[in-house]
N, C-alpha and C positions, 0 to 999 in steps of 0.2 A: 643431106650429110652422108658422106661416104668415106670410110677409112681406106687407106691405100697400103700396099705392100704387106708387111707382117704386122701391121697395127690393128688394134681392136678398139673401137669406141664403146665405152660402157657408161652406164649410169650406176654409180655406187649405191648400195643399199644403205639407207640411213639407219644408224644404230644409236639409240638413246643412251642414257646413263645406265650403269649397272651397279648394283649394290653388292659390296663385298661381305664376307662372313662377319667382319668386324663392324659393319654398318657404314663404311665409307662409300660415297658415290663417286664412281669413276666415269669420266667421259671416254669415248672410244679412242681418242688420241693418247690416253693415259694407260691403255691396255698393252703393256710391253710383252705380255706372255702370248698374245695372239698375233701371228705373223701374217695371216691371210685374211682378206676381206672379200665379201660377197658382192656381186654386181650383176646387172642385166646387160646383155650384149645388144647394142643398138645397130652397129655396123661392123662388118668384117672386111679386112683387106683382101685383095685378090690372091695373095700368096699364103693365106691361112687355111689349114686343113683341120677338120674335125670339130670346128666351132662354127656355129651359124647364128644369125639374128634371133633374138628372143631366148637364147640359151641363158641359164643362170650359171655363173662361174665363180670360182674362188681364185684370186690372183694375189701375188706378193704385194702387200701394201707399201713396201719400200721401193717398188720398181714401177712407178707410174708417173704420168704427168697430168696435171690438172689443166683443163681448158674451159673457158667461159664462152658460151655461144648464146647470144640473145638473152643474157641474164641467167641462163641455166648453167650449172656446173656439171662437167663431165670429166671422165678420165680416159687417157689413152694408155694402153698397155701393149707390150709386144706379146706375140703368141707364146714365146718361151717362158713368160712369167705367169701363165695360166697353169694352175696345178690340178683343178678339178672342173669338169663340166657336169652339171646336174641334169 
């Protein structure tokens, strides 16, 4: 698998439910207060600078596309939607 152009192929970090102060359990999709999601970079396009394979990144969770390859779910994000490289 190889991303092309300004695309980055990532494996999103799985986040379980979180308990609020009031005792409610929230799934990650219900967390409107958190805009960015963490993921592991699997492949980087040839036009991407500053990000390499195996980097952990935070990306805009509203600006990605899901893709299913051989039964595994991955995300494709543009380099401009990455905000932090760890």
